[in-house]
A tleap script that builds the chain and sets N, CA, C and O, in Angstrom:
source leaprc.protein.ff14SB
mol = sequence {
  NMET SER SER ASP ILE ILE THR LEU HIE CYS
  PRO LEU THR ALA GLN THR ARG HIE LEU ILE
  GLY PRO ASP GLU LEU ALA ARG MET PRO ARG
  HIE ALA LEU LEU ILE ASN CYS ALA ARG GLY
  GLY VAL VAL ASP GLU ALA ALA LEU LEU GLU
  ALA LEU ARG ALA GLY ALA SER PRO ALA ARG
  ALA TRP MET CYS SER GLN ALA SER ARG PRO
  GLY ALA ALA THR CYS CYS GLN LYS LEU ILE
  CARG
}
set mol.1.N position { -0.192 -5.243 19.487 }
set mol.1.CA position { 1.151 -5.075 18.990 }
set mol.1.C position { 1.088 -4.290 17.683 }
set mol.1.O position { 0.205 -4.528 16.859 }
set mol.2.N position { 2.018 -3.355 17.488 }
set mol.2.CA position { 2.025 -2.572 16.262 }
set mol.2.C position { 3.456 -2.348 15.797 }
set mol.2.O position { 4.415 -2.511 16.552 }
set mol.3.N position { 3.566 -1.973 14.540 }
set mol.3.CA position { 4.877 -1.698 13.953 }
set mol.3.C position { 4.869 -0.302 13.357 }
set mol.3.O position { 3.844 0.171 12.867 }
set mol.4.N position { 6.024 0.352 13.406 }
set mol.4.CA position { 6.143 1.681 12.827 }
set mol.4.C position { 6.480 1.616 11.345 }
set mol.4.O position { 6.112 2.510 10.583 }
set mol.5.N position { 7.177 0.563 10.933 }
set mol.5.CA position { 7.563 0.391 9.538 }
set mol.5.C position { 7.174 -1.023 9.112 }
set mol.5.O position { 7.532 -2.003 9.765 }
set mol.6.N position { 6.446 -1.107 8.022 }
set mol.6.CA position { 6.023 -2.398 7.494 }
set mol.6.C position { 6.531 -2.496 6.067 }
set mol.6.O position { 6.216 -1.648 5.232 }
set mol.7.N position { 7.322 -3.537 5.781 }
set mol.7.CA position { 7.803 -3.761 4.426 }
set mol.7.C position { 7.255 -5.091 3.930 }
set mol.7.O position { 7.149 -6.058 4.684 }
set mol.8.N position { 6.913 -5.120 2.661 }
set mol.8.CA position { 6.367 -6.323 2.048 }
set mol.8.C position { 7.363 -6.858 1.032 }
set mol.8.O position { 7.848 -6.118 0.176 }
set mol.9.N position { 7.664 -8.138 1.131 }
set mol.9.CA position { 8.611 -8.819 0.243 }
set mol.9.C position { 8.033 -10.192 -0.079 }
set mol.9.O position { 8.404 -11.181 0.553 }
set mol.10.N position { 7.145 -10.264 -1.037 }
set mol.10.CA position { 6.528 -11.542 -1.379 }
set mol.10.C position { 6.097 -11.520 -2.840 }
set mol.10.O position { 5.907 -10.451 -3.421 }
set mol.11.N position { 5.943 -12.693 -3.426 }
set mol.11.CA position { 5.460 -12.739 -4.809 }
set mol.11.C position { 3.969 -12.435 -4.851 }
set mol.11.O position { 3.272 -12.565 -3.845 }
set mol.12.N position { 3.494 -12.039 -5.996 }
set mol.12.CA position { 2.057 -11.837 -6.173 }
set mol.12.C position { 1.442 -13.173 -6.582 }
set mol.12.O position { 1.721 -13.698 -7.660 }
set mol.13.N position { 0.615 -13.702 -5.715 }
set mol.13.CA position { -0.085 -14.952 -5.968 }
set mol.13.C position { -1.549 -14.750 -5.613 }
set mol.13.O position { -1.936 -13.678 -5.145 }
set mol.14.N position { -2.343 -15.747 -5.827 }
set mol.14.CA position { -3.754 -15.664 -5.435 }
set mol.14.C position { -3.882 -15.443 -3.922 }
set mol.14.O position { -4.809 -14.774 -3.464 }
set mol.15.N position { -2.948 -16.008 -3.154 }
set mol.15.CA position { -2.999 -15.866 -1.697 }
set mol.15.C position { -2.497 -14.508 -1.213 }
set mol.15.O position { -2.896 -14.057 -0.139 }
set mol.16.N position { -1.629 -13.845 -1.985 }
set mol.16.CA position { -1.075 -12.568 -1.523 }
set mol.16.C position { -1.734 -11.354 -2.184 }
set mol.16.O position { -1.462 -10.222 -1.783 }
set mol.17.N position { -2.597 -11.565 -3.190 }
set mol.17.CA position { -3.283 -10.427 -3.815 }
set mol.17.C position { -4.117 -9.708 -2.753 }
set mol.17.O position { -4.920 -10.329 -2.056 }
set mol.18.N position { -3.919 -8.402 -2.639 }
set mol.18.CA position { -4.599 -7.560 -1.652 }
set mol.18.C position { -4.360 -8.056 -0.225 }
set mol.18.O position { -5.249 -8.006 0.625 }
set mol.19.N position { -3.150 -8.531 0.014 }
set mol.19.CA position { -2.744 -8.952 1.357 }
set mol.19.C position { -2.955 -7.814 2.357 }
set mol.19.O position { -3.367 -8.031 3.497 }
set mol.20.N position { -2.662 -6.603 1.899 }
set mol.20.CA position { -2.922 -5.410 2.715 }
set mol.20.C position { -4.142 -4.712 2.113 }
set mol.20.O position { -4.087 -4.174 1.007 }
set mol.21.N position { -5.222 -4.733 2.852 }
set mol.21.CA position { -6.487 -4.150 2.408 }
set mol.21.C position { -7.019 -3.174 3.442 }
set mol.21.O position { -6.273 -2.741 4.320 }
set mol.22.N position { -8.287 -2.823 3.355 }
set mol.22.CA position { -8.864 -1.835 4.276 }
set mol.22.C position { -8.719 -2.190 5.752 }
set mol.22.O position { -8.419 -1.323 6.572 }
set mol.23.N position { -8.930 -3.450 6.094 }
set mol.23.CA position { -8.841 -3.854 7.511 }
set mol.23.C position { -7.420 -3.711 8.042 }
set mol.23.O position { -7.216 -3.222 9.154 }
set mol.24.N position { -6.439 -4.136 7.251 }
set mol.24.CA position { -5.037 -4.053 7.685 }
set mol.24.C position { -4.599 -2.586 7.779 }
set mol.24.O position { -3.900 -2.204 8.717 }
set mol.25.N position { -5.006 -1.777 6.818 }
set mol.25.CA position { -4.656 -0.351 6.851 }
set mol.25.C position { -5.264 0.346 8.061 }
set mol.25.O position { -4.633 1.210 8.671 }
set mol.26.N position { -6.487 -0.031 8.403 }
set mol.26.CA position { -7.160 0.585 9.562 }
set mol.26.C position { -6.468 0.245 10.873 }
set mol.26.O position { -6.531 1.024 11.824 }
set mol.27.N position { -5.808 -0.909 10.937 }
set mol.27.CA position { -5.122 -1.308 12.175 }
set mol.27.C position { -3.725 -0.706 12.314 }
set mol.27.O position { -3.126 -0.789 13.386 }
set mol.28.N position { -3.198 -0.101 11.246 }
set mol.28.CA position { -1.853 0.477 11.307 }
set mol.28.C position { -1.869 1.800 12.069 }
set mol.28.O position { -2.810 2.583 11.941 }
set mol.29.N position { -0.830 2.044 12.857 }
set mol.29.CA position { -0.738 3.341 13.524 }
set mol.29.C position { -0.671 4.452 12.486 }
set mol.29.O position { -0.150 4.247 11.390 }
set mol.30.N position { -1.188 5.612 12.819 }
set mol.30.CA position { -1.226 6.733 11.877 }
set mol.30.C position { 0.159 7.109 11.367 }
set mol.30.O position { 0.297 7.548 10.225 }
set mol.31.N position { 1.179 6.945 12.189 }
set mol.31.CA position { 2.544 7.347 11.821 }
set mol.31.C position { 3.311 6.245 11.074 }
set mol.31.O position { 4.477 6.428 10.723 }
set mol.32.N position { 2.664 5.119 10.837 }
set mol.32.CA position { 3.349 3.981 10.219 }
set mol.32.C position { 3.782 4.276 8.786 }
set mol.32.O position { 3.173 5.085 8.086 }
set mol.33.N position { 4.836 3.607 8.377 }
set mol.33.CA position { 5.302 3.654 6.994 }
set mol.33.C position { 5.036 2.290 6.371 }
set mol.33.O position { 5.366 1.260 6.959 }
set mol.34.N position { 4.441 2.281 5.188 }
set mol.34.CA position { 4.185 1.051 4.459 }
set mol.34.C position { 5.053 1.070 3.207 }
set mol.34.O position { 4.915 1.952 2.359 }
set mol.35.N position { 5.937 0.103 3.099 }
set mol.35.CA position { 6.853 0.023 1.956 }
set mol.35.C position { 6.598 -1.305 1.255 }
set mol.35.O position { 6.852 -2.371 1.817 }
set mol.36.N position { 6.098 -1.236 0.031 }
set mol.36.CA position { 5.822 -2.449 -0.732 }
set mol.36.C position { 6.964 -2.696 -1.704 }
set mol.36.O position { 7.031 -2.071 -2.762 }
set mol.37.N position { 7.854 -3.598 -1.350 }
set mol.37.CA position { 8.948 -4.017 -2.235 }
set mol.37.C position { 8.514 -5.212 -3.068 }
set mol.37.O position { 9.268 -5.706 -3.906 }
set mol.38.N position { 7.303 -5.666 -2.830 }
set mol.38.CA position { 6.760 -6.807 -3.565 }
set mol.38.C position { 6.132 -6.315 -4.867 }
set mol.38.O position { 6.338 -5.170 -5.269 }
set mol.39.N position { 5.386 -7.162 -5.504 }
set mol.39.CA position { 4.726 -6.827 -6.747 }
set mol.39.C position { 3.494 -5.971 -6.494 }
set mol.39.O position { 2.879 -6.030 -5.429 }
set mol.40.N position { 3.150 -5.170 -7.505 }
set mol.40.CA position { 1.889 -4.443 -7.431 }
set mol.40.C position { 0.765 -5.448 -7.286 }
set mol.40.O position { 0.849 -6.548 -7.830 }
set mol.41.N position { -0.265 -5.099 -6.577 }
set mol.41.CA position { -1.378 -6.011 -6.354 }
set mol.41.C position { -1.370 -6.627 -4.969 }
set mol.41.O position { -2.401 -7.103 -4.493 }
set mol.42.N position { -0.213 -6.621 -4.315 }
set mol.42.CA position { -0.151 -7.146 -2.948 }
set mol.42.C position { -0.879 -6.186 -2.006 }
set mol.42.O position { -1.480 -6.607 -1.018 }
set mol.43.N position { -0.817 -4.897 -2.324 }
set mol.43.CA position { -1.549 -3.885 -1.568 }
set mol.43.C position { -2.777 -3.492 -2.390 }
set mol.43.O position { -2.666 -3.243 -3.591 }
set mol.44.N position { -3.918 -3.436 -1.765 }
set mol.44.CA position { -5.144 -2.986 -2.414 }
set mol.44.C position { -5.017 -1.473 -2.615 }
set mol.44.O position { -5.193 -0.699 -1.675 }
set mol.45.N position { -4.709 -1.060 -3.851 }
set mol.45.CA position { -4.438 0.354 -4.121 }
set mol.45.C position { -5.653 1.237 -3.866 }
set mol.45.O position { -5.495 2.366 -3.401 }
set mol.46.N position { -6.847 0.764 -4.152 }
set mol.46.CA position { -8.048 1.559 -3.900 }
set mol.46.C position { -8.224 1.806 -2.403 }
set mol.46.O position { -8.583 2.908 -1.988 }
set mol.47.N position { -7.970 0.777 -1.597 }
set mol.47.CA position { -8.082 0.929 -0.137 }
set mol.47.C position { -7.006 1.867 0.391 }
set mol.47.O position { -7.266 2.669 1.287 }
set mol.48.N position { -5.796 1.770 -0.162 }
set mol.48.CA position { -4.710 2.655 0.263 }
set mol.48.C position { -5.038 4.100 -0.082 }
set mol.48.O position { -4.842 4.997 0.739 }
set mol.49.N position { -5.529 4.326 -1.275 }
set mol.49.CA position { -5.885 5.682 -1.693 }
set mol.49.C position { -6.958 6.260 -0.784 }
set mol.49.O position { -6.873 7.418 -0.374 }
set mol.50.N position { -7.957 5.463 -0.470 }
set mol.50.CA position { -9.025 5.914 0.432 }
set mol.50.C position { -8.471 6.246 1.814 }
set mol.50.O position { -8.849 7.259 2.402 }
set mol.51.N position { -7.578 5.405 2.341 }
set mol.51.CA position { -6.989 5.650 3.657 }
set mol.51.C position { -6.144 6.917 3.651 }
set mol.51.O position { -6.188 7.694 4.605 }
set mol.52.N position { -5.380 7.132 2.592 }
set mol.52.CA position { -4.545 8.333 2.507 }
set mol.52.C position { -5.405 9.590 2.400 }
set mol.52.O position { -5.128 10.591 3.061 }
set mol.53.N position { -6.431 9.541 1.583 }
set mol.53.CA position { -7.320 10.703 1.426 }
set mol.53.C position { -8.068 11.023 2.713 }
set mol.53.O position { -8.334 12.187 3.014 }
set mol.54.N position { -8.405 9.977 3.473 }
set mol.54.CA position { -9.149 10.166 4.719 }
set mol.54.C position { -8.245 10.605 5.870 }
set mol.54.O position { -8.724 10.939 6.954 }
set mol.55.N position { -6.919 10.600 5.623 }
set mol.55.CA position { -5.996 10.973 6.687 }
set mol.55.C position { -5.741 9.840 7.662 }
set mol.55.O position { -5.144 10.040 8.720 }
set mol.56.N position { -6.196 8.648 7.303 }
set mol.56.CA position { -5.959 7.476 8.155 }
set mol.56.C position { -4.576 6.932 7.862 }
set mol.56.O position { -3.873 7.442 6.989 }
set mol.57.N position { -4.186 5.909 8.581 }
set mol.57.CA position { -2.871 5.324 8.376 }
set mol.57.C position { -2.831 4.602 7.050 }
set mol.57.O position { -3.890 4.254 6.528 }
set mol.58.N position { -1.686 4.363 6.486 }
set mol.58.CA position { -0.394 4.828 6.956 }
set mol.58.C position { -0.150 6.276 6.563 }
set mol.58.O position { -0.722 6.776 5.595 }
set mol.59.N position { 0.706 6.937 7.325 }
set mol.59.CA position { 1.009 8.340 7.055 }
set mol.59.C position { 1.686 8.490 5.701 }
set mol.59.O position { 1.426 9.452 4.978 }
set mol.60.N position { 2.542 7.557 5.360 }
set mol.60.CA position { 3.230 7.583 4.069 }
set mol.60.C position { 3.265 6.166 3.519 }
set mol.60.O position { 3.266 5.188 4.267 }
set mol.61.N position { 3.294 6.080 2.202 }
set mol.61.CA position { 3.349 4.756 1.573 }
set mol.61.C position { 4.189 4.827 0.324 }
set mol.61.O position { 4.077 5.761 -0.470 }
set mol.62.N position { 5.024 3.839 0.161 }
set mol.62.CA position { 5.803 3.678 -1.066 }
set mol.62.C position { 5.448 2.299 -1.579 }
set mol.62.O position { 5.393 1.338 -0.812 }
set mol.63.N position { 5.211 2.201 -2.863 }
set mol.63.CA position { 4.822 0.884 -3.335 }
set mol.63.C position { 5.063 0.665 -4.809 }
set mol.63.O position { 5.109 1.596 -5.613 }
set mol.64.N position { 5.214 -0.604 -5.128 }
set mol.64.CA position { 5.156 -1.035 -6.514 }
set mol.64.C position { 3.685 -0.955 -6.891 }
set mol.64.O position { 2.811 -1.249 -6.076 }
set mol.65.N position { 3.421 -0.565 -8.101 }
set mol.65.CA position { 2.028 -0.401 -8.497 }
set mol.65.C position { 1.619 -1.446 -9.506 }
set mol.65.O position { 2.427 -2.258 -9.958 }
set mol.66.N position { 0.361 -1.409 -9.845 }
set mol.66.CA position { -0.172 -2.303 -10.848 }
set mol.66.C position { -0.142 -1.650 -12.226 }
set mol.66.O position { -0.741 -2.175 -13.164 }
set mol.67.N position { 0.542 -0.515 -12.367 }
set mol.67.CA position { 0.611 0.170 -13.658 }
set mol.67.C position { 1.131 -0.798 -14.712 }
set mol.67.O position { 2.069 -1.556 -14.466 }
set mol.68.N position { 0.523 -0.765 -15.863 }
set mol.68.CA position { 0.847 -1.754 -16.884 }
set mol.68.C position { 2.091 -1.430 -17.693 }
set mol.68.O position { 2.681 -2.332 -18.287 }
set mol.69.N position { 2.500 -0.190 -17.735 }
set mol.69.CA position { 3.682 0.157 -18.525 }
set mol.69.C position { 4.667 0.938 -17.669 }
set mol.69.O position { 4.254 1.681 -16.779 }
set mol.70.N position { 5.969 0.782 -17.925 }
set mol.70.CA position { 6.982 1.514 -17.159 }
set mol.70.C position { 6.733 3.022 -17.233 }
set mol.70.O position { 6.455 3.568 -18.300 }
set mol.71.N position { 6.838 3.668 -16.096 }
set mol.71.CA position { 6.654 5.115 -16.032 }
set mol.71.C position { 5.217 5.546 -15.838 }
set mol.71.O position { 4.958 6.726 -15.602 }
set mol.72.N position { 4.270 4.617 -15.933 }
set mol.72.CA position { 2.865 4.964 -15.740 }
set mol.72.C position { 2.575 5.034 -14.247 }
set mol.72.O position { 2.859 4.086 -13.514 }
set mol.73.N position { 2.029 6.121 -13.804 }
set mol.73.CA position { 1.739 6.295 -12.377 }
set mol.73.C position { 0.298 5.923 -12.081 }
set mol.73.O position { -0.608 6.249 -12.848 }
set mol.74.N position { 0.097 5.252 -10.984 }
set mol.74.CA position { -1.256 4.938 -10.545 }
set mol.74.C position { -1.786 6.110 -9.743 }
set mol.74.O position { -1.054 7.056 -9.451 }
set mol.75.N position { -3.054 6.046 -9.390 }
set mol.75.CA position { -3.652 7.125 -8.612 }
set mol.75.C position { -2.962 7.264 -7.264 }
set mol.75.O position { -2.829 8.381 -6.765 }
set mol.76.N position { -2.513 6.158 -6.652 }
set mol.76.CA position { -1.821 6.225 -5.361 }
set mol.76.C position { -0.483 6.952 -5.507 }
set mol.76.O position { -0.151 7.812 -4.691 }
set mol.77.N position { 0.266 6.615 -6.522 }
set mol.77.CA position { 1.559 7.247 -6.707 }
set mol.77.C position { 1.384 8.745 -6.961 }
set mol.77.O position { 2.181 9.545 -6.470 }
set mol.78.N position { 0.377 9.131 -7.704 }
set mol.78.CA position { 0.123 10.547 -7.979 }
set mol.78.C position { -0.204 11.288 -6.684 }
set mol.78.O position { 0.259 12.411 -6.479 }
set mol.79.N position { -0.997 10.668 -5.813 }
set mol.79.CA position { -1.378 11.294 -4.558 }
set mol.79.C position { -0.175 11.463 -3.639 }
set mol.79.O position { -0.052 12.477 -2.951 }
set mol.80.N position { 0.703 10.483 -3.626 }
set mol.80.CA position { 1.850 10.494 -2.722 }
set mol.80.C position { 2.896 11.516 -3.148 }
set mol.80.O position { 3.579 12.091 -2.301 }
set mol.81.N position { 3.025 11.743 -4.423 }
set mol.81.CA position { 4.064 12.641 -4.934 }
set mol.81.C position { 3.894 14.028 -4.449 }
set mol.81.O position { 4.690 14.903 -4.791 }
savepdb mol mol.pdb
quit
């Protein structure tokens, strides 16, 4: 079973930190959209960056980042822009 659009809506806790990591990204269809409406840290940004650079899924990603100050872009946000 697969989804074309995946949205995340959860708090950042010890259980949800890196909820989406390399294994989850590898299972997503190449055309999938990943939208993180949750807190930064729920998605493993290093794994997402690697998947995007490798041309693996998801095709596009929008996310809250772990940037410490407003307006600061993470490496993932810079790549996506």
